[in-house]
A tleap script that builds the chain and sets N, CA, C and O, in Angstrom:
source leaprc.protein.ff14SB
mol = sequence {
  NMET ARG VAL TRP PRO GLU LEU ARG GLU VAL
  GLU GLU GLU SER LEU VAL ALA SER THR THR
  ALA LEU ALA GLY ILE LEU GLY LEU HIE TYR
  ALA ASN MET PRO ARG LYS GLN LEU ALA ARG
  VAL ALA ARG TYR ALA VAL GLU LEU ILE CYS
  SER ASN VAL ASP ARG CYS TYR PRO LEU PRO
  PRO ALA GLU GLN LYS TRP ARG MET GLU GLN
  LEU LYS ALA SER VAL THR VAL TYR LEU THR
  SER LEU CALA
}
set mol.1.N position { 22.369 -43.798 30.403 }
set mol.1.CA position { 20.990 -44.071 30.250 }
set mol.1.C position { 20.721 -44.642 28.809 }
set mol.1.O position { 19.618 -45.113 28.536 }
set mol.2.N position { 21.668 -44.596 27.960 }
set mol.2.CA position { 21.471 -45.031 26.575 }
set mol.2.C position { 21.276 -46.546 26.507 }
set mol.2.O position { 20.716 -47.044 25.530 }
set mol.3.N position { 21.712 -47.268 27.492 }
set mol.3.CA position { 21.630 -48.718 27.421 }
set mol.3.C position { 20.243 -49.182 27.827 }
set mol.3.O position { 19.926 -50.351 27.609 }
set mol.4.N position { 19.374 -48.316 28.419 }
set mol.4.CA position { 18.077 -48.711 28.833 }
set mol.4.C position { 17.042 -47.979 27.901 }
set mol.4.O position { 16.840 -46.771 28.032 }
set mol.5.N position { 16.407 -48.717 26.983 }
set mol.5.CA position { 15.482 -48.153 26.078 }
set mol.5.C position { 14.396 -47.354 26.751 }
set mol.5.O position { 13.998 -46.286 26.287 }
set mol.6.N position { 13.911 -47.910 27.886 }
set mol.6.CA position { 12.800 -47.207 28.534 }
set mol.6.C position { 13.119 -45.848 29.062 }
set mol.6.O position { 12.225 -45.116 29.488 }
set mol.7.N position { 14.441 -45.478 29.044 }
set mol.7.CA position { 14.754 -44.115 29.570 }
set mol.7.C position { 15.211 -43.215 28.371 }
set mol.7.O position { 15.720 -42.113 28.576 }
set mol.8.N position { 15.021 -43.697 27.164 }
set mol.8.CA position { 15.388 -42.772 26.044 }
set mol.8.C position { 14.634 -41.487 26.080 }
set mol.8.O position { 15.226 -40.432 25.855 }
set mol.9.N position { 13.359 -41.517 26.351 }
set mol.9.CA position { 12.549 -40.254 26.337 }
set mol.9.C position { 13.046 -39.317 27.438 }
set mol.9.O position { 13.137 -38.107 27.228 }
set mol.10.N position { 13.366 -39.869 28.607 }
set mol.10.CA position { 13.944 -39.037 29.783 }
set mol.10.C position { 15.208 -38.436 29.302 }
set mol.10.O position { 15.431 -37.236 29.466 }
set mol.11.N position { 16.062 -39.250 28.699 }
set mol.11.CA position { 17.376 -38.755 28.327 }
set mol.11.C position { 17.212 -37.603 27.309 }
set mol.11.O position { 17.827 -36.543 27.426 }
set mol.12.N position { 16.356 -37.866 26.313 }
set mol.12.CA position { 16.201 -36.833 25.292 }
set mol.12.C position { 15.733 -35.536 25.900 }
set mol.12.O position { 16.245 -34.453 25.615 }
set mol.13.N position { 14.751 -35.689 26.741 }
set mol.13.CA position { 14.242 -34.378 27.470 }
set mol.13.C position { 15.337 -33.652 28.221 }
set mol.13.O position { 15.427 -32.424 28.232 }
set mol.14.N position { 16.180 -34.484 28.859 }
set mol.14.CA position { 17.327 -33.864 29.553 }
set mol.14.C position { 18.299 -33.224 28.683 }
set mol.14.O position { 18.836 -32.174 29.036 }
set mol.15.N position { 18.582 -33.814 27.499 }
set mol.15.CA position { 19.490 -33.296 26.599 }
set mol.15.C position { 18.921 -31.996 25.957 }
set mol.15.O position { 19.680 -31.059 25.708 }
set mol.16.N position { 17.624 -31.937 25.695 }
set mol.16.CA position { 17.034 -30.771 25.118 }
set mol.16.C position { 17.046 -29.647 26.217 }
set mol.16.O position { 17.370 -28.505 25.888 }
set mol.17.N position { 16.734 -29.912 27.389 }
set mol.17.CA position { 16.721 -28.869 28.482 }
set mol.17.C position { 18.215 -28.385 28.627 }
set mol.17.O position { 18.442 -27.177 28.693 }
set mol.18.N position { 19.180 -29.256 28.675 }
set mol.18.CA position { 20.589 -28.875 28.816 }
set mol.18.C position { 21.058 -28.006 27.650 }
set mol.18.O position { 21.726 -26.986 27.819 }
set mol.19.N position { 20.678 -28.462 26.473 }
set mol.19.CA position { 21.069 -27.717 25.248 }
set mol.19.C position { 20.464 -26.265 25.238 }
set mol.19.O position { 21.125 -25.282 24.905 }
set mol.20.N position { 19.184 -26.221 25.622 }
set mol.20.CA position { 18.580 -24.914 25.616 }
set mol.20.C position { 19.202 -24.013 26.687 }
set mol.20.O position { 19.399 -22.824 26.438 }
set mol.21.N position { 19.491 -24.511 27.784 }
set mol.21.CA position { 20.183 -23.734 28.830 }
set mol.21.C position { 21.574 -23.214 28.387 }
set mol.21.O position { 21.940 -22.055 28.582 }
set mol.22.N position { 22.319 -24.165 27.775 }
set mol.22.CA position { 23.636 -23.856 27.376 }
set mol.22.C position { 23.609 -22.828 26.188 }
set mol.22.O position { 24.439 -21.920 26.136 }
set mol.23.N position { 22.670 -22.987 25.271 }
set mol.23.CA position { 22.474 -21.968 24.131 }
set mol.23.C position { 22.192 -20.590 24.596 }
set mol.23.O position { 22.574 -19.588 23.991 }
set mol.24.N position { 21.445 -20.577 25.795 }
set mol.24.CA position { 21.095 -19.286 26.378 }
set mol.24.C position { 22.389 -18.644 26.973 }
set mol.24.O position { 22.623 -17.443 26.832 }
set mol.25.N position { 23.190 -19.467 27.622 }
set mol.25.CA position { 24.466 -18.893 28.198 }
set mol.25.C position { 25.399 -18.470 27.025 }
set mol.25.O position { 25.927 -17.359 27.018 }
set mol.26.N position { 25.589 -19.386 26.032 }
set mol.26.CA position { 26.463 -19.080 24.910 }
set mol.26.C position { 25.988 -17.864 24.105 }
set mol.26.O position { 26.804 -17.158 23.513 }
set mol.27.N position { 24.721 -17.627 24.082 }
set mol.27.CA position { 24.191 -16.448 23.371 }
set mol.27.C position { 24.624 -15.135 24.002 }
set mol.27.O position { 24.660 -14.094 23.345 }
set mol.28.N position { 24.947 -15.199 25.272 }
set mol.28.CA position { 25.467 -13.989 25.925 }
set mol.28.C position { 26.934 -13.684 25.379 }
set mol.28.O position { 27.331 -12.520 25.333 }
set mol.29.N position { 27.676 -14.674 24.995 }
set mol.29.CA position { 29.036 -14.551 24.607 }
set mol.29.C position { 29.233 -14.504 23.124 }
set mol.29.O position { 30.232 -13.973 22.638 }
set mol.30.N position { 28.262 -15.070 22.379 }
set mol.30.CA position { 28.273 -15.129 20.954 }
set mol.30.C position { 27.074 -14.466 20.386 }
set mol.30.O position { 26.322 -15.098 19.645 }
set mol.31.N position { 26.859 -13.241 20.691 }
set mol.31.CA position { 25.606 -12.520 20.398 }
set mol.31.C position { 25.306 -12.484 18.857 }
set mol.31.O position { 24.147 -12.488 18.442 }
set mol.32.N position { 26.403 -12.449 18.024 }
set mol.32.CA position { 26.297 -12.344 16.608 }
set mol.32.C position { 25.995 -13.771 15.930 }
set mol.32.O position { 25.698 -13.862 14.739 }
set mol.33.N position { 26.086 -14.759 16.699 }
set mol.33.CA position { 25.919 -16.111 16.073 }
set mol.33.C position { 24.426 -16.389 15.864 }
set mol.33.O position { 23.609 -16.165 16.757 }
set mol.34.N position { 24.083 -16.887 14.656 }
set mol.34.CA position { 22.678 -17.162 14.406 }
set mol.34.C position { 22.112 -18.261 15.372 }
set mol.34.O position { 22.805 -19.200 15.762 }
set mol.35.N position { 20.833 -18.079 15.721 }
set mol.35.CA position { 20.224 -18.979 16.746 }
set mol.35.C position { 20.409 -20.504 16.373 }
set mol.35.O position { 20.723 -21.343 17.218 }
set mol.36.N position { 20.199 -20.782 15.106 }
set mol.36.CA position { 20.283 -22.232 14.650 }
set mol.36.C position { 21.737 -22.807 14.870 }
set mol.36.O position { 21.954 -23.938 15.304 }
set mol.37.N position { 22.671 -21.923 14.531 }
set mol.37.CA position { 24.036 -22.337 14.760 }
set mol.37.C position { 24.406 -22.435 16.277 }
set mol.37.O position { 25.189 -23.298 16.673 }
set mol.38.N position { 23.864 -21.591 17.052 }
set mol.38.CA position { 24.050 -21.584 18.433 }
set mol.38.C position { 23.486 -22.905 19.099 }
set mol.38.O position { 24.084 -23.552 19.959 }
set mol.39.N position { 22.284 -23.198 18.589 }
set mol.39.CA position { 21.672 -24.422 19.035 }
set mol.39.C position { 22.487 -25.686 18.679 }
set mol.39.O position { 22.581 -26.600 19.499 }
set mol.40.N position { 23.072 -25.747 17.475 }
set mol.40.CA position { 23.943 -26.876 17.084 }
set mol.40.C position { 25.218 -26.915 17.964 }
set mol.40.O position { 25.627 -27.986 18.411 }
set mol.41.N position { 25.827 -25.766 18.202 }
set mol.41.CA position { 27.051 -25.770 18.983 }
set mol.41.C position { 26.734 -26.265 20.372 }
set mol.41.O position { 27.456 -27.082 20.945 }
set mol.42.N position { 25.644 -25.756 20.901 }
set mol.42.CA position { 25.231 -26.114 22.380 }
set mol.42.C position { 24.916 -27.665 22.372 }
set mol.42.O position { 25.320 -28.348 23.313 }
set mol.43.N position { 24.241 -28.207 21.388 }
set mol.43.CA position { 23.911 -29.590 21.397 }
set mol.43.C position { 25.160 -30.454 21.246 }
set mol.43.O position { 25.272 -31.504 21.877 }
set mol.44.N position { 26.095 -30.011 20.410 }
set mol.44.CA position { 27.328 -30.749 20.266 }
set mol.44.C position { 28.064 -30.754 21.559 }
set mol.44.O position { 28.566 -31.799 21.973 }
set mol.45.N position { 28.153 -29.624 22.222 }
set mol.45.CA position { 28.881 -29.580 23.512 }
set mol.45.C position { 28.192 -30.478 24.596 }
set mol.45.O position { 28.868 -31.201 25.328 }
set mol.46.N position { 26.898 -30.414 24.672 }
set mol.46.CA position { 26.122 -31.197 25.616 }
set mol.46.C position { 26.348 -32.724 25.330 }
set mol.46.O position { 26.611 -33.506 26.244 }
set mol.47.N position { 26.240 -33.091 24.088 }
set mol.47.CA position { 26.448 -34.535 23.733 }
set mol.47.C position { 27.827 -34.923 24.087 }
set mol.47.O position { 27.999 -35.982 24.689 }
set mol.48.N position { 28.858 -34.146 23.763 }
set mol.48.CA position { 30.254 -34.436 24.112 }
set mol.48.C position { 30.423 -34.621 25.597 }
set mol.48.O position { 30.982 -35.632 26.020 }
set mol.49.N position { 29.984 -33.732 26.371 }
set mol.49.CA position { 30.052 -33.749 27.841 }
set mol.49.C position { 29.344 -35.013 28.370 }
set mol.49.O position { 29.955 -35.823 29.066 }
set mol.50.N position { 28.136 -35.162 28.054 }
set mol.50.CA position { 27.315 -36.317 28.622 }
set mol.50.C position { 27.954 -37.599 28.258 }
set mol.50.O position { 28.122 -38.446 29.135 }
set mol.51.N position { 28.352 -37.831 26.946 }
set mol.51.CA position { 28.968 -39.100 26.589 }
set mol.51.C position { 30.270 -39.430 27.412 }
set mol.51.O position { 30.547 -40.550 27.840 }
set mol.52.N position { 31.003 -38.329 27.566 }
set mol.52.CA position { 32.316 -38.516 28.307 }
set mol.52.C position { 32.048 -38.834 29.826 }
set mol.52.O position { 32.720 -39.673 30.427 }
set mol.53.N position { 31.060 -38.142 30.397 }
set mol.53.CA position { 30.749 -38.360 31.770 }
set mol.53.C position { 30.203 -39.836 31.952 }
set mol.53.O position { 30.598 -40.521 32.895 }
set mol.54.N position { 29.316 -40.294 31.057 }
set mol.54.CA position { 28.808 -41.639 31.103 }
set mol.54.C position { 29.957 -42.659 31.084 }
set mol.54.O position { 29.918 -43.649 31.815 }
set mol.55.N position { 30.917 -42.433 30.298 }
set mol.55.CA position { 32.011 -43.356 30.163 }
set mol.55.C position { 32.977 -43.397 31.339 }
set mol.55.O position { 33.791 -44.311 31.475 }
set mol.56.N position { 32.865 -42.405 32.159 }
set mol.56.CA position { 33.798 -42.269 33.414 }
set mol.56.C position { 33.312 -43.114 34.538 }
set mol.56.O position { 34.122 -43.537 35.363 }
set mol.57.N position { 32.052 -43.388 34.626 }
set mol.57.CA position { 31.549 -44.051 35.806 }
set mol.57.C position { 32.319 -45.328 36.250 }
set mol.57.O position { 32.637 -45.490 37.428 }
set mol.58.N position { 32.615 -46.250 35.253 }
set mol.58.CA position { 33.283 -47.499 35.717 }
set mol.58.C position { 34.841 -47.311 35.977 }
set mol.58.O position { 35.545 -48.232 36.390 }
set mol.59.N position { 35.279 -46.128 35.717 }
set mol.59.CA position { 36.830 -45.898 35.785 }
set mol.59.C position { 37.297 -45.666 37.218 }
set mol.59.O position { 36.477 -45.218 38.019 }
set mol.60.N position { 38.470 -45.916 37.588 }
set mol.60.CA position { 38.990 -45.519 38.838 }
set mol.60.C position { 39.089 -43.979 38.951 }
set mol.60.O position { 39.178 -43.281 37.941 }
set mol.61.N position { 39.073 -43.477 40.173 }
set mol.61.CA position { 38.965 -41.989 40.387 }
set mol.61.C position { 40.074 -41.228 39.674 }
set mol.61.O position { 39.805 -40.166 39.113 }
set mol.62.N position { 41.338 -41.736 39.672 }
set mol.62.CA position { 42.395 -41.011 39.066 }
set mol.62.C position { 42.168 -40.874 37.555 }
set mol.62.O position { 42.453 -39.820 36.987 }
set mol.63.N position { 41.684 -41.877 36.929 }
set mol.63.CA position { 41.377 -41.913 35.511 }
set mol.63.C position { 40.154 -40.992 35.223 }
set mol.63.O position { 40.146 -40.313 34.196 }
set mol.64.N position { 39.214 -40.957 36.029 }
set mol.64.CA position { 38.058 -40.074 35.913 }
set mol.64.C position { 38.502 -38.599 36.019 }
set mol.64.O position { 38.022 -37.738 35.282 }
set mol.65.N position { 39.388 -38.348 36.915 }
set mol.65.CA position { 39.901 -36.925 37.115 }
set mol.65.C position { 40.626 -36.490 35.794 }
set mol.65.O position { 40.424 -35.388 35.284 }
set mol.66.N position { 41.456 -37.395 35.290 }
set mol.66.CA position { 42.246 -36.992 34.056 }
set mol.66.C position { 41.332 -36.781 32.954 }
set mol.66.O position { 41.445 -35.780 32.248 }
set mol.67.N position { 40.365 -37.718 32.740 }
set mol.67.CA position { 39.413 -37.568 31.649 }
set mol.67.C position { 38.604 -36.280 31.705 }
set mol.67.O position { 38.373 -35.616 30.694 }
set mol.68.N position { 38.174 -35.945 32.941 }
set mol.68.CA position { 37.446 -34.724 33.054 }
set mol.68.C position { 38.249 -33.468 32.782 }
set mol.68.O position { 37.728 -32.512 32.207 }
set mol.69.N position { 39.517 -33.456 33.188 }
set mol.69.CA position { 40.444 -32.366 32.869 }
set mol.69.C position { 40.637 -32.319 31.241 }
set mol.69.O position { 40.711 -31.231 30.670 }
set mol.70.N position { 40.703 -33.407 30.613 }
set mol.70.CA position { 40.823 -33.465 29.153 }
set mol.70.C position { 39.511 -32.904 28.532 }
set mol.70.O position { 39.523 -32.126 27.578 }
set mol.71.N position { 38.426 -33.331 29.112 }
set mol.71.CA position { 37.183 -32.926 28.515 }
set mol.71.C position { 37.000 -31.390 28.680 }
set mol.71.O position { 36.588 -30.714 27.737 }
set mol.72.N position { 37.311 -30.846 29.890 }
set mol.72.CA position { 37.227 -29.358 30.028 }
set mol.72.C position { 38.123 -28.639 29.059 }
set mol.72.O position { 37.753 -27.609 28.495 }
set mol.73.N position { 39.350 -29.206 28.861 }
set mol.73.CA position { 40.205 -28.568 27.888 }
set mol.73.C position { 39.652 -28.623 26.475 }
set mol.73.O position { 39.760 -27.652 25.728 }
set mol.74.N position { 39.055 -29.758 26.101 }
set mol.74.CA position { 38.556 -29.897 24.749 }
set mol.74.C position { 37.354 -28.994 24.466 }
set mol.74.O position { 37.253 -28.417 23.383 }
set mol.75.N position { 36.440 -28.870 25.441 }
set mol.75.CA position { 35.277 -28.005 25.293 }
set mol.75.C position { 35.714 -26.571 25.284 }
set mol.75.O position { 35.177 -25.786 24.503 }
set mol.76.N position { 36.639 -26.191 26.090 }
set mol.76.CA position { 37.283 -24.853 26.140 }
set mol.76.C position { 37.810 -24.426 24.727 }
set mol.76.O position { 37.479 -23.382 24.165 }
set mol.77.N position { 38.614 -25.304 24.257 }
set mol.77.CA position { 39.247 -25.095 22.841 }
set mol.77.C position { 38.151 -24.982 21.812 }
set mol.77.O position { 38.165 -24.089 20.964 }
set mol.78.N position { 37.215 -25.878 21.891 }
set mol.78.CA position { 36.077 -25.838 20.856 }
set mol.78.C position { 35.318 -24.500 20.943 }
set mol.78.O position { 35.132 -23.833 19.925 }
set mol.79.N position { 34.893 -24.118 22.114 }
set mol.79.CA position { 34.109 -22.903 22.255 }
set mol.79.C position { 34.910 -21.673 21.987 }
set mol.79.O position { 34.370 -20.682 21.494 }
set mol.80.N position { 36.177 -21.697 22.292 }
set mol.80.CA position { 37.093 -20.538 22.051 }
set mol.80.C position { 37.224 -20.404 20.568 }
set mol.80.O position { 37.255 -19.275 20.078 }
set mol.81.N position { 37.307 -21.530 19.773 }
set mol.81.CA position { 37.582 -21.469 18.352 }
set mol.81.C position { 36.398 -20.774 17.597 }
set mol.81.O position { 36.555 -20.342 16.455 }
set mol.82.N position { 35.225 -20.679 18.258 }
set mol.82.CA position { 34.088 -20.059 17.593 }
set mol.82.C position { 34.130 -18.545 17.654 }
set mol.82.O position { 33.440 -17.868 16.892 }
set mol.83.N position { 34.936 -18.015 18.554 }
set mol.83.CA position { 34.940 -16.536 18.618 }
set mol.83.C position { 35.580 -15.866 17.467 }
set mol.83.O position { 35.637 -14.637 17.421 }
savepdb mol mol.pdb
quit
């Protein structure tokens, strides 16, 4: 969506909604983390996931699968490191 300026508002609303949802889920696992930090962690994870998914669309299925596996591993390591 980033290539279409007319969709920037829609994209930002989607990112905010996704970040809020993820922060809520992460709050269950990181109850001692301050809300502001939790929001930053969630936004970083959402941005990372969305940008990787966007870049996968033009790739062949095998490359998409590999990249998604790498993305899952990266996000898992990142979130685990916060504990």
